[in-house]
C-alpha positions as CSV (number, residue, x, y, z in Angstrom):
1,M,-18.0,-5.9,30.4
2,A,-15.0,-3.6,30.8
3,T,-13.5,-1.3,28.3
4,P,-9.8,-2.1,27.5
5,K,-7.6,-0.3,29.5
6,L,-4.7,1.7,28.1
7,T,-1.4,-0.4,29.7
8,S,1.0,1.7,31.8
9,D,4.2,0.3,30.2
10,V,5.4,-1.6,27.4
11,S,6.2,-4.8,29.2
12,A,2.5,-5.1,30.4
13,A,1.4,-4.7,27.0
14,A,2.5,-8.0,25.8
15,I,-0.2,-9.9,23.2
16,P,-1.1,-13.2,25.1
17,V,-0.1,-15.9,23.0
18,A,-1.4,-19.5,23.7
19,P,0.4,-21.3,22.1
20,K,3.3,-19.0,21.3
21,M,4.0,-18.0,17.7
22,V,7.2,-19.2,16.4
23,Q,9.8,-16.7,15.6
24,T,10.6,-17.8,12.1
25,L,11.5,-14.7,9.9
26,G,15.0,-13.8,9.9
27,L,16.5,-10.4,8.7
28,F,16.3,-11.4,4.8
29,S,12.6,-12.8,5.0
30,S,11.7,-9.8,7.1
31,T,12.9,-7.6,4.3
32,A,11.8,-9.4,1.5
33,L,8.2,-8.9,3.4
34,V,8.9,-5.3,3.7
35,A,9.6,-5.0,-0.3
36,G,7.4,-7.8,-1.2
37,S,4.3,-5.9,0.4
38,M,5.2,-2.7,-1.3
39,I,5.9,-3.7,-5.0
40,G,2.7,-4.5,-6.4
41,S,1.3,-3.3,-10.0
42,G,1.2,0.5,-9.0
43,I,4.8,1.3,-10.2
44,F,3.8,0.1,-13.7
45,L,0.5,2.1,-13.7
46,V,0.5,5.2,-11.8
47,D,3.1,7.5,-13.7
48,A,0.6,8.2,-16.4
49,E,-1.9,9.9,-14.0
50,I,1.2,11.6,-12.3
51,A,2.4,12.7,-15.6
52,R,-1.0,14.1,-16.9
53,T,-1.4,16.1,-13.5
54,A,1.8,17.3,-13.2
55,N,2.6,18.0,-16.6
56,S,6.5,18.6,-15.8
57,P,9.2,15.7,-16.3
58,A,11.0,17.3,-13.0
59,L,7.5,17.2,-11.3
60,V,7.3,13.5,-12.3
61,L,10.4,12.7,-10.6
62,G,9.9,15.0,-7.5
63,A,6.7,13.2,-6.9
64,W,8.7,10.1,-6.1
65,V,11.1,12.1,-4.2
66,V,8.5,13.2,-1.6
67,T,7.1,9.8,-1.4
68,G,10.9,8.5,-0.9
69,I,11.3,10.8,1.7
70,L,8.1,10.4,3.7
71,T,8.5,6.5,3.1
72,V,11.8,6.0,4.5
73,I,10.9,8.7,7.7
74,G,7.9,6.5,8.4
75,A,10.3,3.5,8.4
76,L,13.0,4.9,10.6
77,S,10.2,6.2,12.8
78,Y,8.1,2.8,13.1
79,G,11.5,1.0,14.0
80,E,11.7,2.4,17.1
81,L,8.1,1.6,18.2
82,A,8.8,-1.8,16.6
83,A,12.2,-2.5,18.7
84,M,10.1,-1.4,21.9
85,M,6.9,-3.5,21.2
86,P,7.8,-6.6,19.1
87,K,4.7,-8.0,19.3
88,A,1.9,-9.2,16.9
89,G,-0.3,-6.5,15.7
90,G,2.3,-3.8,14.9
91,Q,0.8,-0.6,14.0
92,Y,-2.4,-1.5,15.9
93,V,-0.6,-2.0,19.1
94,Y,1.6,1.1,18.7
95,L,-1.7,3.2,18.5
96,R,-3.1,1.3,21.3
97,E,-0.5,2.1,23.6
98,S,0.2,5.6,22.8
99,L,-2.9,7.1,22.1
100,G,-5.4,4.4,23.6
101,P,-7.7,1.7,22.5
102,L,-10.1,3.2,20.4
103,W,-7.7,4.7,18.0
104,G,-6.1,1.2,18.0
105,F,-9.1,-0.2,16.9
106,L,-10.4,2.2,14.3
107,Y,-7.1,1.3,12.6
108,G,-7.7,-2.6,12.6
109,W,-11.1,-1.8,11.6
110,T,-10.5,0.2,8.6
111,L,-7.4,-2.1,7.9
112,F,-9.9,-5.5,7.8
113,L,-12.7,-3.3,6.1
114,V,-10.9,-2.0,3.3
115,I,-6.9,-1.2,3.4
116,Q,-5.7,-4.6,3.8
117,T,-8.3,-6.6,2.2
118,G,-9.3,-4.2,-0.1
119,T,-5.4,-4.1,-1.6
120,I,-5.4,-7.9,-1.4
121,A,-8.6,-7.8,-3.7
122,A,-7.2,-5.2,-6.3
123,V,-3.8,-6.9,-6.4
124,C,-5.5,-10.4,-7.0
125,V,-7.8,-9.3,-9.6
126,A,-4.9,-7.5,-11.4
127,F,-3.2,-11.0,-11.5
128,G,-6.2,-12.3,-13.1
129,K,-6.3,-9.3,-15.7
130,F,-3.0,-9.8,-16.6
131,L,-3.3,-13.5,-16.7
132,G,-5.7,-12.6,-19.7
133,V,-2.8,-11.5,-21.6
134,F,-1.8,-15.1,-22.1
135,F,-5.2,-16.8,-21.7
136,P,-7.7,-14.4,-23.5
137,S,-10.8,-16.3,-22.2
138,I,-9.6,-14.9,-18.3
139,S,-11.6,-11.5,-18.6
140,T,-13.4,-8.7,-16.6
141,T,-15.8,-8.8,-19.5
142,H,-16.3,-12.3,-19.7
143,W,-19.1,-13.2,-17.2
144,L,-20.1,-16.3,-15.4
145,W,-22.7,-14.8,-13.2
146,H,-23.4,-11.3,-13.9
147,I,-25.9,-10.4,-10.7
148,A,-26.4,-6.5,-11.2
149,H,-25.1,-3.2,-12.6
150,V,-25.0,-0.6,-9.8
151,P,-25.7,2.7,-11.6
152,P,-23.4,5.9,-10.4
153,I,-24.9,8.0,-7.5
154,K,-23.4,11.3,-7.3
155,I,-23.0,12.7,-3.7
156,G,-21.3,16.1,-3.4
157,P,-17.7,15.5,-4.8
158,M,-18.4,11.8,-4.8
159,V,-19.5,9.2,-7.3
160,L,-20.4,6.2,-5.9
161,G,-21.7,2.8,-7.5
162,N,-21.1,2.6,-11.0
163,M,-19.7,-0.7,-10.8
164,E,-20.7,-4.5,-12.0
165,I,-21.5,-7.1,-9.5
166,G,-20.9,-10.6,-9.9
167,V,-18.1,-13.4,-11.0
168,N,-16.2,-13.1,-14.2
169,T,-13.2,-15.2,-15.5
170,A,-10.9,-12.5,-13.9
171,N,-12.3,-11.7,-10.3
172,L,-12.7,-15.9,-10.0
173,T,-9.2,-16.2,-10.8
174,G,-8.5,-13.5,-8.4
175,I,-10.8,-15.3,-5.5
176,V,-8.8,-18.5,-6.3
177,I,-5.4,-16.8,-5.5
178,V,-6.9,-15.3,-2.3
179,F,-8.0,-18.7,-1.1
180,F,-5.0,-20.2,-2.2
181,L,-2.6,-18.1,-0.3
182,A,-4.6,-18.3,3.2
183,F,-4.4,-21.8,2.6
184,V,-0.9,-21.9,1.9
185,N,-0.2,-19.3,4.8
186,M,-2.2,-21.6,7.0
187,F,0.7,-24.1,7.3
188,G,3.1,-22.0,8.7
189,L,5.1,-18.7,8.2
190,K,7.8,-20.8,7.1
191,L,6.5,-21.8,4.1
192,G,4.9,-18.2,3.5
193,A,8.3,-16.7,4.0
194,L,9.8,-19.1,1.7
195,I,7.2,-18.1,-1.0
196,Q,7.5,-14.4,-0.3
197,N,11.5,-14.9,-0.7
198,V,11.3,-16.5,-4.3
199,F,8.7,-14.2,-5.3
200,T,10.2,-11.0,-4.3
201,S,13.8,-11.9,-5.4
202,A,12.2,-12.5,-8.9
203,K,10.2,-9.4,-8.9
204,A,13.2,-7.4,-7.7
205,L,15.4,-8.7,-10.7
206,S,12.4,-7.9,-12.9
207,L,12.3,-4.2,-11.9
208,A,16.0,-4.4,-11.8
209,A,16.0,-5.5,-15.4
210,L,13.4,-3.1,-16.4
211,V,15.3,-0.3,-15.3
212,L,18.6,-1.4,-16.7
213,L,16.9,-1.8,-20.0
214,T,15.1,1.7,-20.0
215,L,18.3,3.4,-18.8
216,T,20.5,2.0,-21.5
217,V,19.4,0.2,-24.7
218,G,15.9,1.4,-24.5
219,R,16.6,5.2,-24.3
220,N,15.1,6.8,-27.2
221,A,16.1,9.8,-28.9
222,T,12.6,11.4,-29.3
223,A,11.7,10.7,-25.8
224,M,15.1,12.2,-24.6
225,A,14.3,15.3,-26.7
226,A,11.0,15.8,-25.5
227,N,11.4,15.1,-21.6
228,F,15.0,16.6,-21.4
229,G,16.0,18.9,-24.1
230,D,19.0,21.2,-24.5
231,G,20.6,22.0,-21.1
232,L,17.8,20.1,-19.3
233,G,15.5,22.9,-20.5
234,E,12.6,20.5,-21.0
235,F,12.9,18.6,-18.1
236,W,12.3,21.8,-15.7
237,K,9.5,23.3,-18.1
238,N,6.4,23.8,-15.5
239,A,8.2,23.0,-12.7
240,G,9.2,26.8,-11.2
241,W,7.9,28.1,-8.4
242,G,5.8,30.6,-10.4
243,A,4.2,27.9,-12.4
244,M,0.6,27.3,-12.2
245,H,-1.0,24.1,-12.8
246,P,-4.6,23.1,-13.3
247,V,-6.3,20.7,-11.0
248,Q,-10.1,19.8,-11.3
249,V,-11.8,20.0,-7.7
250,G,-13.7,17.0,-7.0
251,I,-15.5,15.1,-9.6
252,G,-17.3,17.3,-11.8
253,G,-15.9,20.4,-10.4
254,P,-14.1,23.8,-11.2
255,I,-10.7,23.8,-12.5
256,V,-8.5,25.7,-10.5
257,F,-4.7,26.9,-10.8
258,V,-2.2,25.9,-7.9
259,N,1.3,26.1,-7.1
260,L,4.3,23.6,-7.2
261,L,3.6,22.9,-3.3
262,V,-0.1,22.0,-4.0
263,I,0.5,19.8,-7.2
264,L,3.3,17.9,-5.6
265,A,0.7,17.0,-2.7
266,V,-2.2,16.4,-4.7
267,V,0.0,13.8,-7.2
268,Q,1.0,11.8,-4.0
269,V,-2.5,9.9,-4.2
270,G,-0.8,7.7,-6.7
271,S,3.0,7.6,-5.6
272,L,2.4,7.0,-2.0
273,F,-0.4,4.5,-2.5
274,S,2.2,2.5,-4.7
275,A,4.8,2.6,-2.2
276,D,2.7,1.6,0.6
277,A,2.0,-1.6,2.8
278,W,5.8,-1.2,4.3
279,N,4.6,-1.1,7.8
280,N,3.0,-4.4,7.2
281,I,6.4,-6.3,8.7
282,T,5.2,-4.9,12.1
283,F,2.1,-6.9,11.9
284,T,4.4,-10.1,12.1
285,A,6.7,-8.9,15.0
286,G,5.9,-11.8,17.1
287,E,7.4,-14.3,14.5
288,V,10.5,-12.4,13.6
289,K,13.9,-13.5,15.0
290,N,15.5,-11.0,17.0
291,P,12.7,-8.5,16.4
292,R,14.3,-5.8,18.3
293,R,17.2,-5.8,15.7
294,N,15.7,-7.3,12.6
295,I,12.3,-5.2,12.4
296,P,14.1,-1.9,12.2
297,L,16.8,-3.1,9.9
298,S,14.3,-4.5,7.6
299,L,11.9,-1.3,7.5
300,I,15.1,0.8,6.5
301,M,16.6,-1.8,3.8
302,G,13.4,-2.9,2.5
303,T,11.7,1.0,1.9
304,G,15.0,2.1,0.9
305,F,15.6,-0.3,-1.8
306,V,12.1,0.0,-3.2
307,V,11.6,3.9,-3.4
308,T,15.0,3.8,-5.2
309,V,14.1,1.3,-7.3
310,Y,10.6,3.5,-8.2
311,F,12.5,6.5,-8.7
312,L,15.0,4.8,-11.2
313,A,12.1,3.3,-13.0
314,T,10.3,6.5,-13.6
315,L,13.6,8.0,-14.8
316,G,13.6,5.2,-17.0
317,Y,10.2,6.0,-18.2
318,L,11.2,9.3,-19.2
319,M,14.1,8.2,-21.3
320,V,11.9,5.7,-23.4
321,L,8.4,7.5,-23.6
322,P,7.9,11.1,-24.0
323,M,6.0,12.7,-21.5
324,H,3.2,14.5,-23.5
325,G,1.8,12.5,-26.3
326,D,-1.5,12.3,-28.3
327,P,-4.4,10.1,-26.9
328,H,-5.4,8.8,-30.0
329,G,-1.9,7.9,-31.0
330,A,-1.3,4.8,-33.2
331,T,1.8,3.6,-31.1
332,A,3.0,3.6,-27.7
333,L,5.9,6.1,-28.7
334,A,2.7,8.6,-30.0
335,R,0.6,8.1,-27.1
336,G,3.6,9.0,-24.5
337,M,3.7,8.5,-20.7
338,Q,0.1,10.6,-20.4
339,F,-1.7,8.6,-22.5
340,A,-0.4,5.0,-22.3
341,S,-2.9,2.6,-23.1
342,E,-5.0,2.1,-19.5
343,D,-2.1,4.1,-18.0
344,R,0.2,0.9,-18.4
345,V,3.5,3.1,-18.7
346,G,5.7,-0.1,-18.1
347,T,4.1,-2.0,-20.8
348,A,4.3,1.1,-23.2
349,A,8.0,1.5,-22.2
350,L,8.8,-2.2,-23.0
351,E,6.5,-2.1,-26.4
352,V,8.9,0.6,-27.5
353,I,12.0,-1.5,-26.9
354,F,10.8,-5.0,-27.8
355,H,7.7,-4.2,-29.9
356,S,4.8,-6.9,-30.1
357,G,6.8,-9.1,-27.3
358,G,7.0,-6.3,-24.7
359,A,3.4,-6.5,-23.6
360,Y,4.0,-10.4,-22.5
361,L,7.3,-9.6,-20.8
362,M,5.5,-6.9,-18.9
363,A,2.5,-9.2,-18.1
364,A,5.1,-11.8,-16.9
365,A,6.5,-9.3,-14.6
366,I,3.2,-8.1,-13.1
367,L,2.3,-11.6,-12.6
368,V,5.0,-12.2,-10.5
369,S,4.8,-8.7,-8.9
370,T,1.2,-9.0,-7.9
371,F,1.6,-13.0,-6.6
372,G,4.0,-11.7,-4.1
373,C,2.7,-8.8,-3.0
374,A,-0.8,-10.5,-2.4
375,N,1.0,-13.2,-0.4
376,G,3.0,-10.5,2.0
377,L,-0.5,-8.7,2.4
378,S,-2.2,-11.9,3.3
379,L,0.1,-13.2,5.8
380,A,0.6,-10.0,7.5
381,G,-2.8,-8.8,7.9
382,A,-4.2,-11.6,10.0
383,R,-1.9,-11.1,12.6
384,V,-3.6,-7.6,13.3
385,Y,-6.9,-9.2,13.6
386,Y,-5.4,-12.0,16.1
387,A,-4.2,-8.9,18.4
388,M,-7.5,-7.4,18.0
389,S,-9.0,-10.4,19.3
390,Q,-6.7,-10.8,22.3
391,D,-7.8,-7.5,23.4
392,G,-11.4,-8.6,23.0
393,L,-12.3,-6.4,19.8
394,F,-13.0,-9.0,17.3
395,F,-14.0,-12.4,16.8
396,K,-12.8,-14.7,19.7
397,S,-12.2,-17.7,17.2
398,V,-9.7,-15.1,15.4
399,G,-7.4,-14.7,18.6
400,K,-6.7,-18.4,18.8
401,L,-3.5,-20.1,16.8
402,S,-3.5,-23.3,15.3
403,E,-2.2,-26.0,17.6
404,K,0.0,-27.3,14.8
405,Y,1.2,-24.8,12.7
406,K,1.3,-21.9,15.4
407,T,-0.5,-19.7,12.9
408,P,-3.8,-17.4,13.1
409,S,-5.7,-19.7,10.7
410,A,-9.1,-18.4,11.7
411,G,-8.0,-14.8,11.0
412,L,-6.4,-15.7,7.5
413,F,-9.9,-17.5,6.7
414,V,-11.9,-14.7,7.5
415,Q,-9.6,-12.3,5.7
416,A,-10.1,-14.1,2.6
417,C,-13.7,-14.4,2.7
418,W,-14.5,-10.8,3.1
419,T,-11.6,-10.2,0.5
420,A,-13.7,-12.4,-2.0
421,L,-16.8,-10.5,-1.5
422,L,-15.1,-7.4,-2.1
423,C,-13.8,-9.2,-5.4
424,V,-17.5,-9.9,-6.4
425,S,-18.9,-6.8,-5.4
426,G,-16.5,-4.9,-7.6
427,S,-16.2,-1.9,-5.0
428,Y,-12.4,-2.8,-3.9
429,S,-10.8,0.0,-6.5
430,Q,-13.3,2.6,-5.4
431,L,-13.0,1.6,-2.0
432,L,-9.0,1.8,-2.0
433,D,-9.5,5.5,-3.5
434,Y,-11.5,6.2,-0.3
435,I,-8.9,5.1,2.2
436,I,-5.7,6.6,1.3
437,F,-6.3,9.9,3.1
438,A,-7.0,7.5,6.0
439,V,-3.8,5.5,5.7
440,L,-1.9,8.6,5.7
441,V,-3.8,9.7,8.8
442,F,-3.1,6.6,10.8
443,Y,0.7,7.3,10.2
444,I,0.8,10.5,11.2
445,L,-1.0,9.6,14.4
446,T,1.4,6.5,14.8
447,I,4.2,8.8,14.5
448,L,2.7,11.3,16.8
449,G,2.4,8.3,19.3
450,L,6.3,8.1,18.9
451,F,6.5,11.7,20.8
452,V,3.7,10.5,23.3
453,L,5.5,7.6,24.3
454,R,8.7,9.2,24.6
455,V,7.0,11.5,27.3
456,K,4.7,8.9,29.0
457,Q,7.7,6.3,29.1
458,P,11.1,8.1,29.1
459,N,12.5,5.1,30.8
460,T,11.5,2.2,28.6
461,N,13.9,0.1,26.9
462,R,14.7,1.4,23.2
463,P,17.2,-1.0,21.6
464,Y,16.8,1.2,18.3
465,K,15.8,4.9,18.7
466,A,14.5,6.7,15.6
467,L,17.2,8.3,13.7
468,G,16.9,12.0,13.4
469,Y,14.4,12.3,16.5
470,P,12.7,14.4,17.1
471,V,13.6,16.5,13.8
472,L,12.7,13.8,11.3
473,P,9.6,12.4,12.6
474,A,8.4,16.2,13.2
475,L,9.3,16.7,9.5
476,Y,7.0,13.9,8.3
477,I,4.1,14.9,10.4
478,V,4.4,18.4,8.7
479,M,4.6,17.0,5.4
480,A,2.0,14.3,5.7
481,S,-0.4,17.1,7.7
482,W,0.0,19.2,4.3
483,I,-0.7,16.3,2.0
484,C,-4.0,15.7,3.9
485,I,-5.1,19.6,3.9
486,V,-4.5,19.7,0.0
487,L,-6.4,16.6,-0.4
488,L,-9.3,17.8,1.5
489,R,-9.3,20.9,-0.5
490,Y,-8.7,19.5,-4.0
491,K,-9.5,16.1,-3.7
492,P,-12.3,15.7,-1.6
493,Q,-13.5,12.4,-3.3
494,Y,-10.3,10.8,-1.9
495,T,-10.8,12.1,1.7
496,W,-14.0,12.5,3.3
497,P,-15.4,9.1,2.2
498,G,-12.3,7.8,4.0
499,L,-13.0,9.5,6.9
500,V,-16.7,8.5,7.0
501,L,-15.5,4.7,6.9
502,V,-13.1,5.2,9.9
503,L,-15.6,7.2,12.0
504,L,-18.1,4.0,11.3
505,G,-15.7,1.9,13.7
506,I,-16.6,4.0,16.8
507,P,-19.8,2.6,17.4
508,V,-18.6,-0.7,16.2
509,Y,-15.7,-0.2,18.8
510,L,-18.2,0.4,21.4
511,F,-20.0,-2.6,20.7
512,W,-17.2,-4.8,21.0
513,S,-15.8,-3.1,23.9
514,R,-18.8,-3.8,25.9
515,R,-19.6,-7.2,25.3
516,S,-16.0,-8.8,25.5
517,Q,-13.4,-9.0,28.2
518,P,-9.8,-8.8,27.2
519,R,-8.0,-12.0,27.5
520,T,-5.2,-11.5,30.0
521,Q,-2.5,-14.2,30.9
522,E,1.0,-14.2,32.2
């Protein structure tokens, strides 16, 4: 069988659809999908690790500034690609058309194997964990069927295994949510978009309330003095060009001291991942009304809103909790940001403001946030596998739409099954650690593809052109490449496994491309 060929122009790259997908998403729904896919539980957790690593209030906020710059530039660049190729599959299509079908497949392969499914698993199990705040019987320690414990296996800088396999009440709740959302989204994008709109609005209001509370009535004098001090002396502490920061290389490796530029790259592991999934709207491009206008706008508005709120939320944490604390402190204020219980910085901030009721308020906010996030990820991911199947690079049944609802039902079901398996395996969080680097590499390659397409297809209609081209896209590539280099050197446990997962897709691509003929249709 022939290998799929790179098309000569964008119009010839149209993904065949039979029957045709229904254009359902308007600008508001598209923006809600961008924001809803980005906002999960990360903003309530990752600032603890960032604070421990950066050890400076200014650098904690600086981490989010870097993340914001990268995310918004990425969105501005993807807007041009989305306007050129408003097809189901999004980033998969962009890579296929600019760099070749292998690169598109490797992205889709990694997306299915870990990026999308692993994130859905993590978010849905997090839903179960926080539901346990209200129903204590729902817990990761309440086993219904404990299959085995996989002992830790150290391989170089990595530690594999060290996980429990089986079904407990928390991951069972997560599995129920996985299949419920897959089932709901089979009944048409209109219903899925309605759920997304409702829950994105709810969690946006929750985050706004958190920001408002922490920046106003929740401000704590002890935290303000510790984190800002007179004349912002404490705020800028350890943030100078000459300051050196300790970083452990790998797991169990030596402690080395690094400068400002390196430490800001190291802490992007948490902040970039928390702001990820903004590209999911491109997966559903075939179902967006006026996609050449609405996708670029939704990317810019959605990412702009989320990164601004994330920055303000972190600033709010610094006004309520001292950054430094005692890991054995009896109260949330005593433990501070660095040693918040189980890294739940958001919960700790509300505990300081509302005392015992804070945990329940934050648990409710995270339940809303995780449910909406999982829904956005679920409805978007299946569109990529659909596009891959249309190219003959995935199961044939996944490339068919429901006759009645015009949705990729088979793709939703396959995605749900693999996600449920990851929930039971207990490996999803470990896998997510491994693919953060790979995700960033694919972003770099996609934006590099923007330059390639400007050269290869100079006359193609571009309803929207990337703002700041070529300077801003080039800046993204430089900044993101620097982060990748730093992570390869200082956090190999997050990098090499991700590369291995991606490279495992090459023999799979050769298998699919030789046994399948891409489907074409005028």
